[in-house]
C-alpha positions in Angstrom: 1.1 -7.8 -12.1 -0.6 -5.3 -10.3 0.7 -4.3 -6.9 -0.8 -1.7 -4.2 1.5 0.7 -2.7 -0.1 1.5 0.7 1.3 4.6 2.0 1.4 5.4 5.6 2.0 8.6 7.8 2.3 9.8 11.3 -0.2 12.3 10.7 1.4 14.4 13.5 4.7 14.3 11.9 3.2 15.0 8.3 1.6 18.0 9.8 4.6 19.4 11.1 6.7 19.5 7.9 6.9 23.2 6.7 4.7 24.2 3.9 7.6 24.5 1.3 8.8 21.3 1.8 5.2 19.9 1.6 4.4 21.7 -1.4 7.6 20.4 -3.0 6.9 16.7 -2.0 3.4 17.0 -3.5 4.6 18.6 -6.9 7.2 15.6 -6.8 4.4 13.3 -6.4 2.5 14.5 -9.2 5.7 14.5 -11.5 6.2 10.8 -10.3 2.5 10.2 -11.0 2.7 11.6 -14.6 6.0 9.7 -15.2 4.6 6.5 -14.2 1.2 7.1 -16.2 3.3 7.9 -19.2 5.1 4.2 -19.0 2.0 2.4 -18.2 3.0 1.6 -14.6 0.5 3.8 -13.0 -3.1 2.6 -12.5 -4.5 4.8 -10.3 -4.1 6.4 -6.5 -5.7 8.8 -4.1 -4.7 10.4 -1.0 -7.1 9.9 2.0 -8.4 12.4 4.2 -7.0 12.5 8.0 -7.7 9.3 10.0 -9.8 11.2 12.3 -12.5 11.4 9.5 -12.5 7.7 9.2 -15.3 5.0 10.7 -14.7 1.2 10.9 -17.4 -1.3 10.7 -17.1 -4.4 12.5 -19.3 -7.6 12.6 -19.2 -9.7 15.7 -21.5 -12.7 16.0 -24.1 -11.1 13.7 -23.7 -7.7 15.4 -22.4 -5.0 13.4 -21.1 -1.7 15.2 -19.5 1.6 13.8 -16.5 2.9 15.7 -14.5 6.3 14.9 -11.1 5.8 13.1 -9.5 2.6 12.5 -8.7 1.7 16.1 -5.1 0.8 15.3 -2.5 0.9 18.3 0.0 2.5 15.9 0.8 6.3 15.3 0.8 5.6 11.5 -2.4 5.5 9.6 -3.1 4.8 6.0 -2.8 8.1 4.2 -3.2 7.0 0.5 -2.5 4.4 -2.1 -1.2 3.8 -5.4 -2.0 1.2 -7.9 0.8 0.1 -10.1 1.5 -2.6 -13.0 5.0 -4.1 -12.9 6.2 -7.3 -14.3 7.3 -8.7 -11.0 8.0 -7.9 -7.4 11.5 -6.4 -7.9 10.2 -3.8 -10.5 7.7 -3.1 -8.4 10.0 -2.3 -5.5 12.0 -0.3 -7.9 8.7 1.9 -8.8 7.8 2.0 -5.2 11.4 3.6 -4.1 10.5 6.6 -6.8 7.4 7.4 -4.8 7.7 10.9 -2.7 5.7 9.7 0.2 8.0 7.0 0.9 10.4 9.9 1.9 8.3 10.6 4.8 6.3 7.5 5.5 6.1 3.8 5.1 4.6 2.2 2.0 3.5 -1.6 2.1 3.8 -3.0 -1.4 1.4 -5.9 -1.9 0.4 -7.7 -5.0 -3.0 -7.7 -6.1 -5.2 -11.1 -6.5 -6.8 -10.7 -10.0 -10.5 -11.6 -9.9 -9.8 -15.0 -11.3 -7.1 -16.0 -8.9 -8.9 -14.9 -5.9 -11.9 -17.2 -7.0 -9.8 -20.1 -7.2 -7.1 -19.7 -4.7 -6.7 -19.3 -1.1 -3.4 -19.5 0.4 -2.9 -19.4 4.0 0.1 -18.3 6.2 1.1 -21.8 6.8 0.8 -22.8 3.2 3.0 -20.0 2.0 5.6 -20.7 4.3 5.5 -24.2 3.3 5.5 -23.3 -0.3 8.7 -21.2 0.1 10.5 -24.1 2.0 9.5 -26.1 -0.5 11.1 -23.9 -3.2 14.2 -23.6 -1.1 14.6 -27.2 -0.9 14.0 -27.7 -4.6 16.8 -25.1 -5.3 19.4 -26.8 -3.3 18.5 -30.3 -5.2 
């Protein structure tokens, strides 16, 4: 399975990290990437430029508009991503724990739908909850 690790930082906190600590973190990130790549778990990734460089497209009633930034009510902003391959969620969690950015930020781990899955399956939140309740009930039987 493929998983996307979305890395979030508070950019002000990140910018306040002393240069030596930041350099060590980046060095560790490159080493971790090389290790994951050698094991076949690393599929790709990139750091993103600061959120102040972003623009967001919104469409409402056929009208489109561009706004500066992501327009989020949070201090944390998407800082980068890593795409990994893992046999299951538990293995993906173990890989995510190894990512150096998780030491200073938040990492959202999300399974990727393969193209063929996405084309034939649309799961709403309600269906997901009902499915997990059904699994729990089946486990008690």
